C-alpha positions as a Markdown table, in Angstrom:
| # | Residue | x | y | z |
|---|---|---|---|---|
| 1 | Met | 81.7 | 110.2 | 122.4 |
| 2 | Ser | 80.9 | 113.9 | 122.3 |
| 3 | Lys | 81.9 | 117.4 | 121.1 |
| 4 | Ala | 84.2 | 117.6 | 124.1 |
| 5 | Lys | 86.0 | 114.4 | 123.0 |
| 6 | Ala | 86.3 | 115.8 | 119.5 |
| 7 | Leu | 88.1 | 118.9 | 120.9 |
| 8 | Glu | 90.3 | 116.7 | 123.0 |
| 9 | Ile | 91.3 | 114.7 | 119.9 |
| 10 | Arg | 92.1 | 117.8 | 118.0 |
| 11 | Lys | 94.2 | 119.2 | 120.9 |
| 12 | His | 96.2 | 115.9 | 121.1 |
| 13 | Trp | 97.0 | 116.2 | 117.4 |
| 14 | Glu | 98.2 | 119.7 | 117.7 |
| 15 | Glu | 100.4 | 118.8 | 120.6 |
| 16 | Asn | 101.9 | 115.7 | 119.0 |
| 17 | Gly | 102.3 | 116.7 | 115.4 |
| 18 | Thr | 101.5 | 114.7 | 112.3 |
| 19 | Lys | 102.5 | 111.1 | 111.5 |
| 20 | Gln | 105.1 | 110.6 | 108.8 |
| 21 | Leu | 103.7 | 107.9 | 106.5 |
| 22 | Lys | 105.8 | 105.1 | 105.0 |
| 23 | Met | 104.1 | 103.8 | 101.9 |
| 24 | Ser | 107.0 | 102.7 | 99.7 |
| 25 | Lys | 107.2 | 99.2 | 101.1 |
| 26 | Arg | 105.1 | 96.3 | 102.3 |
| 27 | Pro | 103.5 | 96.6 | 105.8 |
| 28 | Ser | 105.4 | 94.7 | 108.5 |
| 29 | Cys | 102.7 | 92.0 | 108.6 |
| 30 | Asp | 103.9 | 90.9 | 105.1 |
| 31 | Leu | 107.6 | 90.7 | 106.2 |
| 32 | Ser | 109.8 | 88.6 | 108.4 |
| 33 | Asp | 113.0 | 90.3 | 109.5 |
| 34 | Gly | 112.6 | 92.6 | 106.5 |
| 35 | Val | 112.2 | 89.7 | 104.0 |
| 36 | Leu | 108.9 | 89.0 | 102.2 |
| 37 | Lys | 107.0 | 86.1 | 103.7 |
| 38 | Ser | 106.0 | 83.0 | 101.8 |
| 39 | Asp | 103.3 | 83.2 | 99.1 |
| 40 | Phe | 101.0 | 81.3 | 101.4 |
| 41 | Glu | 101.3 | 83.7 | 104.3 |
| 42 | Leu | 100.9 | 86.7 | 101.9 |
| 43 | Ala | 97.7 | 85.0 | 100.6 |
| 44 | Gln | 96.3 | 84.7 | 104.1 |
| 45 | Asn | 96.9 | 88.5 | 104.7 |
| 46 | Ile | 95.3 | 89.3 | 101.3 |
| 47 | Gln | 92.3 | 87.1 | 102.4 |
| 48 | Lys | 91.9 | 89.3 | 105.6 |
| 49 | Arg | 92.2 | 92.5 | 103.6 |
| 50 | Met | 89.5 | 91.3 | 101.1 |
| 51 | Ser | 87.3 | 90.5 | 104.1 |
| 52 | His | 87.8 | 94.1 | 105.5 |
| 53 | Leu | 87.1 | 95.6 | 102.1 |
| 54 | Ala | 83.9 | 93.5 | 101.8 |
| 55 | Glu | 82.8 | 94.9 | 105.2 |
| 56 | Val | 83.3 | 98.5 | 104.0 |
| 57 | Leu | 81.6 | 97.9 | 100.7 |
| 58 | Ala | 78.5 | 96.4 | 102.5 |
| 59 | Leu | 78.3 | 99.5 | 104.7 |
| 60 | Leu | 78.8 | 102.0 | 101.8 |
| 61 | His | 76.2 | 100.1 | 99.7 |
| 62 | Lys | 73.7 | 100.5 | 102.6 |
| 63 | Ile | 74.5 | 104.3 | 102.9 |
| 64 | Tyr | 74.1 | 104.8 | 99.1 |
| 65 | Phe | 70.8 | 102.9 | 98.9 |
| 66 | Glu | 69.2 | 105.0 | 101.7 |
| 67 | Asn | 69.1 | 108.0 | 99.3 |
| 68 | Thr | 70.8 | 107.5 | 95.9 |
| 69 | Glu | 70.2 | 111.1 | 95.0 |
| 70 | Leu | 72.1 | 112.5 | 98.0 |
| 71 | Tyr | 75.5 | 111.9 | 96.3 |
| 72 | Gly | 74.6 | 110.9 | 92.8 |
| 73 | Asp | 77.0 | 109.1 | 90.5 |
| 74 | Lys | 80.0 | 110.7 | 92.2 |
| 75 | Phe | 79.5 | 108.2 | 95.0 |
| 76 | Leu | 79.7 | 105.3 | 92.5 |
| 77 | Ala | 82.9 | 106.7 | 91.0 |
| 78 | Phe | 84.3 | 107.0 | 94.5 |
| 79 | Val | 83.5 | 103.4 | 95.3 |
| 80 | Gly | 85.2 | 102.1 | 92.2 |
| 81 | Asn | 88.2 | 104.4 | 91.9 |
| 82 | Glu | 89.0 | 105.2 | 95.5 |
| 83 | Val | 87.7 | 102.3 | 97.6 |
| 84 | Val | 88.1 | 99.2 | 95.4 |
| 85 | Arg | 91.0 | 100.2 | 93.2 |
| 86 | Glu | 93.0 | 101.9 | 96.0 |
| 87 | Trp | 92.3 | 99.4 | 98.9 |
| 88 | Pro | 95.9 | 98.7 | 100.0 |
| 89 | Trp | 97.8 | 95.5 | 99.6 |
| 90 | Lys | 95.1 | 93.2 | 98.2 |
| 91 | Asp | 96.8 | 92.5 | 94.8 |
| 92 | Phe | 98.4 | 89.2 | 94.0 |
| 93 | Pro | 99.4 | 89.6 | 90.4 |
| 94 | Phe | 98.9 | 86.8 | 87.9 |
| 95 | Ile | 100.5 | 86.5 | 84.5 |
| 96 | Ser | 99.3 | 85.2 | 81.1 |
| 97 | Glu | 101.1 | 82.4 | 79.3 |
| 98 | Lys | 102.1 | 84.7 | 76.4 |
| 99 | Ala | 103.4 | 87.4 | 78.9 |
| 100 | Leu | 105.4 | 84.7 | 80.7 |
| 101 | Glu | 106.9 | 83.5 | 77.4 |
| 102 | Leu | 108.1 | 87.1 | 76.7 |
| 103 | Leu | 109.5 | 87.6 | 80.2 |
| 104 | Glu | 111.4 | 84.3 | 80.0 |
| 105 | Gln | 113.4 | 85.7 | 77.1 |
| 106 | Ser | 114.9 | 88.1 | 79.6 |
| 107 | Glu | 118.3 | 87.1 | 81.0 |
| 108 | Asn | 118.2 | 85.7 | 84.6 |
| 109 | Tyr | 114.4 | 85.8 | 84.7 |
| 110 | Lys | 112.8 | 84.8 | 88.0 |
| 111 | Asp | 109.1 | 84.1 | 88.6 |
| 112 | Ile | 107.2 | 87.3 | 89.4 |
| 113 | Ser | 103.8 | 85.8 | 90.2 |
| 114 | Gly | 102.4 | 87.4 | 93.3 |
| 115 | Lys | 105.0 | 90.2 | 93.3 |
| 116 | Leu | 103.9 | 93.8 | 93.0 |
| 117 | Pro | 105.6 | 95.9 | 90.2 |
| 118 | Phe | 107.8 | 97.9 | 92.6 |
| 119 | Glu | 109.1 | 94.6 | 94.1 |
| 120 | Val | 110.6 | 93.4 | 90.8 |
| 121 | Lys | 114.1 | 94.8 | 90.9 |
| 122 | Asp | 115.8 | 92.9 | 88.0 |
| 123 | Lys | 116.7 | 95.4 | 85.3 |
| 124 | Asn | 116.0 | 93.1 | 82.3 |
| 125 | Thr | 112.6 | 92.0 | 83.7 |
| 126 | Arg | 111.6 | 95.6 | 84.3 |
| 127 | Glu | 112.7 | 96.5 | 80.7 |
| 128 | Ala | 110.4 | 93.7 | 79.5 |
| 129 | Phe | 107.5 | 95.2 | 81.4 |
| 130 | Lys | 107.4 | 97.9 | 78.7 |
| 131 | Ser | 105.9 | 95.3 | 76.4 |
| 132 | Leu | 103.3 | 94.2 | 78.9 |
| 133 | Arg | 100.1 | 95.6 | 80.4 |
| 134 | Tyr | 99.1 | 95.4 | 84.1 |
| 135 | Glu | 95.3 | 95.2 | 84.1 |
| 136 | His | 92.2 | 94.2 | 86.1 |
| 137 | Trp | 90.8 | 90.9 | 84.9 |
| 138 | Thr | 87.3 | 92.2 | 85.9 |
| 139 | Pro | 86.9 | 95.9 | 85.2 |
| 140 | Ile | 86.6 | 98.0 | 88.3 |
| 141 | Ser | 83.2 | 99.3 | 87.0 |
| 142 | Phe | 81.7 | 95.9 | 87.9 |
| 143 | Phe | 82.1 | 96.5 | 91.6 |
| 144 | Arg | 80.9 | 100.0 | 91.2 |
| 145 | Asp | 77.8 | 99.0 | 89.3 |
| 146 | Val | 76.7 | 96.5 | 92.0 |
| 147 | Phe | 75.6 | 99.5 | 94.0 |
| 148 | His | 73.0 | 100.8 | 91.6 |
| 149 | Ser | 71.9 | 97.5 | 90.1 |
| 150 | His | 71.2 | 95.6 | 93.4 |
| 151 | Glu | 69.7 | 96.3 | 96.8 |
| 152 | Pro | 72.3 | 96.3 | 99.6 |
| 153 | Ile | 74.1 | 92.9 | 99.9 |
| 154 | Asp | 75.9 | 91.5 | 102.9 |
| 155 | Lys | 79.6 | 91.3 | 103.7 |
| 156 | Ser | 79.9 | 87.6 | 102.9 |
| 157 | Thr | 78.5 | 88.1 | 99.3 |
| 158 | Tyr | 80.9 | 91.0 | 98.8 |
| 159 | Tyr | 83.8 | 88.9 | 100.0 |
| 160 | His | 83.0 | 86.2 | 97.4 |
| 161 | Leu | 82.6 | 88.8 | 94.7 |
| 162 | Leu | 86.1 | 90.0 | 95.5 |
| 163 | Val | 87.9 | 86.7 | 95.8 |
| 164 | Ser | 86.1 | 85.3 | 92.7 |
| 165 | Phe | 86.3 | 88.3 | 90.4 |
| 166 | Tyr | 88.9 | 90.8 | 91.6 |
| 167 | Arg | 92.3 | 90.0 | 90.1 |
| 168 | Val | 95.2 | 91.8 | 88.5 |
| 169 | Val | 97.2 | 90.2 | 85.7 |
| 170 | Trp | 100.2 | 90.9 | 83.4 |
| 171 | Ile | 99.3 | 90.5 | 79.8 |
| 172 | Thr | 100.9 | 91.3 | 76.5 |
| 173 | Gln | 100.1 | 94.5 | 74.5 |
| 174 | Glu | 98.5 | 92.3 | 71.8 |
| 175 | Glu | 96.2 | 90.7 | 74.4 |
| 176 | Asp | 95.4 | 94.1 | 75.9 |
| 177 | Ser | 94.4 | 95.4 | 72.4 |
| 178 | Gln | 92.1 | 92.3 | 71.9 |
| 179 | Leu | 90.4 | 93.0 | 75.2 |
| 180 | Asn | 89.9 | 96.7 | 74.5 |
| 181 | Lys | 88.6 | 96.1 | 71.0 |
| 182 | Met | 85.7 | 93.9 | 72.4 |
| 183 | His | 85.2 | 94.8 | 76.0 |
| 184 | Arg | 86.9 | 97.7 | 77.8 |
| 185 | Ser | 84.7 | 98.6 | 80.7 |
| 186 | Trp | 82.1 | 95.9 | 80.4 |
| 187 | Arg | 83.4 | 92.4 | 80.2 |
| 188 | Pro | 81.7 | 88.9 | 80.5 |
| 189 | Ser | 83.7 | 86.6 | 82.8 |
| 190 | Asn | 84.5 | 84.2 | 79.9 |
| 191 | Thr | 86.1 | 86.9 | 77.8 |
| 192 | Tyr | 89.7 | 85.8 | 78.4 |
| 193 | Glu | 88.8 | 82.3 | 77.5 |
| 194 | Gln | 87.0 | 83.4 | 74.3 |
| 195 | Leu | 90.1 | 85.4 | 73.2 |
| 196 | Gly | 92.5 | 82.6 | 74.0 |
| 197 | Ile | 94.2 | 84.5 | 76.8 |
| 198 | Lys | 95.4 | 81.8 | 79.2 |
| 199 | Ile | 96.4 | 82.8 | 82.8 |
| 200 | Val | 99.1 | 80.8 | 84.6 |
| 201 | Ser | 97.5 | 79.3 | 87.7 |
| 202 | His | 99.1 | 79.6 | 91.1 |
| 203 | Asp | 98.6 | 77.1 | 93.9 |
| 204 | Val | 98.5 | 79.8 | 96.6 |
| 205 | Trp | 95.3 | 81.3 | 95.1 |
| 206 | Ala | 93.4 | 78.4 | 96.6 |
| 207 | Ala | 94.2 | 79.9 | 100.0 |
| 208 | Ile | 92.5 | 83.2 | 99.0 |
| 209 | Asn | 89.6 | 81.6 | 97.1 |
| 210 | Lys | 88.9 | 79.1 | 99.8 |
| 211 | Glu | 85.2 | 78.8 | 100.7 |
| 212 | Lys | 84.3 | 81.1 | 103.5 |
| 213 | Thr | 80.9 | 81.9 | 105.1 |
């Protein structure tokens, strides 16, 4: 690659125009004839996305560690808020037992495990969402802090950090208040258990959390 190639790429863009992005629905890999694939197939796709994210984190960690003063803490904020939080289509939402009890009071409730908020169309269920909180089981700050508290780690380790500790869950407002009272941005892995917050298990998670080297 060269400067000439860079100019060629720019010219191609000017001649062909910009791509119109479609971000309001799942990527085609998650669909079959426009219908959402099975939870197992979705889990396999999430597993691949986690692997890709792990690869990116390993590279960014190496770049950061070469000279931590080059970017400062802004780099850490970027890793947490833009890379980990915004990495697309990696969420498989879980739900607490108390949140499920609340949702089941809604008329015609159907299981929302694994469904992203925008995919839940039932009006009564969406109304019940107002009494819930959608949160990260492990604070995003954990993944950010790995960069400054450890020397560069490999893709495999990052992959296991993600599948073991990255998770989004629906919880009640009361449960959310309990968490914020004790641990908002720093949270031991047994905090949910200590507070009596029980998460409904899902068989398909085994496909994501399967041992991988």
